[in-house]
C-alpha positions in Angstrom: -0.1 0.0 0.0 1.2 3.6 -0.8 2.4 5.7 2.0 -0.1 8.3 3.4 0.6 11.1 5.8 -2.5 10.7 8.1 -3.1 12.6 11.4 -6.1 11.6 13.4 -5.5 14.2 16.2 -7.9 17.1 16.3 -5.7 20.0 15.4 -8.2 22.7 16.3 -10.3 23.0 19.4 -13.9 24.4 19.3 -14.0 28.3 19.2 -10.8 28.4 17.0 -10.8 30.0 13.7 -9.5 27.6 11.1 -7.7 28.8 7.7 -8.3 25.8 5.6 -6.5 27.3 2.7 -3.4 27.9 4.7 -3.4 24.4 6.1 -3.8 22.9 2.6 -0.9 25.1 1.2 1.4 23.8 3.9 1.1 20.2 2.8 1.9 17.9 -0.1 -0.3 15.0 -1.4 -1.2 12.4 0.2 -2.0 14.3 3.4 -5.0 13.9 5.7 -5.5 15.9 8.9 -8.5 15.9 11.3 -9.2 19.6 11.7 -12.0 19.5 14.4 -14.8 17.4 15.9 -18.4 18.2 15.6 -20.4 16.1 17.9 -19.6 12.4 16.9 -18.2 13.5 13.6 -14.9 14.9 12.3 -13.9 17.4 9.7 -10.7 16.2 7.8 -8.6 18.1 5.2 -7.2 16.1 2.4 -4.5 17.0 0.0 -4.5 14.6 -2.8 -2.9 13.7 -6.1 -3.3 10.6 -8.1 -5.0 7.4 -7.1 -6.1 6.3 -3.6 -6.7 2.5 -3.2 -10.1 0.7 -3.3 -11.6 0.6 0.1 -14.8 0.8 2.2 -16.0 1.8 5.6 -18.3 -0.9 6.9 -20.1 1.2 9.6 -19.8 4.9 8.4 -20.8 7.1 5.5 -18.2 9.5 4.2 -18.8 13.0 2.6 -16.4 14.7 0.3 -16.5 18.5 -0.7 -13.9 19.6 -3.2 -12.2 23.0 -2.5 -9.6 23.0 -5.3 -8.8 20.6 -8.1 -10.9 17.8 -9.4 -11.8 14.5 -7.6 -13.1 11.4 -9.4 -14.7 8.9 -7.1 -15.0 5.5 -8.6 -17.8 3.5 -6.9 -18.3 -0.3 -7.3 -21.2 -1.0 -9.6 -21.8 2.6 -10.6 -20.4 5.2 -13.1 -17.5 7.3 -11.6 -18.5 10.6 -10.2 -16.5 13.8 -11.0 -16.3 16.6 -8.5 -15.1 20.0 -9.3 -14.6 22.8 -6.7 -17.6 23.4 -4.4 -19.2 20.0 -5.3 -19.8 17.3 -2.7 -20.8 13.6 -2.6 -21.6 11.1 0.0 -20.4 7.5 -0.2 -22.7 5.3 1.9 -21.2 2.9 4.4 -20.2 -0.5 3.0 -19.7 0.7 -0.6 -16.3 0.1 -2.2 -14.9 3.3 -3.6 -11.6 4.7 -5.0 -10.8 8.5 -4.9 -8.7 9.7 -7.8 -7.4 13.3 -7.9 -6.6 14.8 -11.2 -3.7 17.0 -10.2 -3.3 18.6 -6.8 -6.8 18.5 -5.2 -7.9 19.8 -1.7 -10.9 18.2 -0.2 -12.8 18.3 3.1 -14.3 15.2 4.4 -17.0 14.9 7.1 -17.3 11.5 8.7 -17.8 9.7 11.9 -14.7 10.1 14.0 -14.3 6.1 14.0 -13.7 6.2 10.2 -10.2 4.8 9.2 -9.2 7.0 6.4 -7.6 4.0 4.6 -10.6 1.8 5.0 -11.7 -1.2 6.9 
């Protein structure tokens, strides 16, 4: 499996202003950082380029929102979905999927805090 720079610690506490653009600018692909917790969910920043691997999350849905670049999400049994900036998509729990970033892409993911970014 490819190496991913994944940080599950919550970098920003509640009542803290988060400059998502600055955070993204400071990192190279494949980077994933939990920015903050919202109830039982987390908001994660991803800086991506190229292909991730096929994976699924057995118990949790995963929401992707593209801020910069273009993300293609291949979904088992469906046509791929292409997301441009300001477009989002939810992958339901248990569904095999493979994100692919065309060029450097910045995404925000909202998911349950129990989600393992690399899949189950």
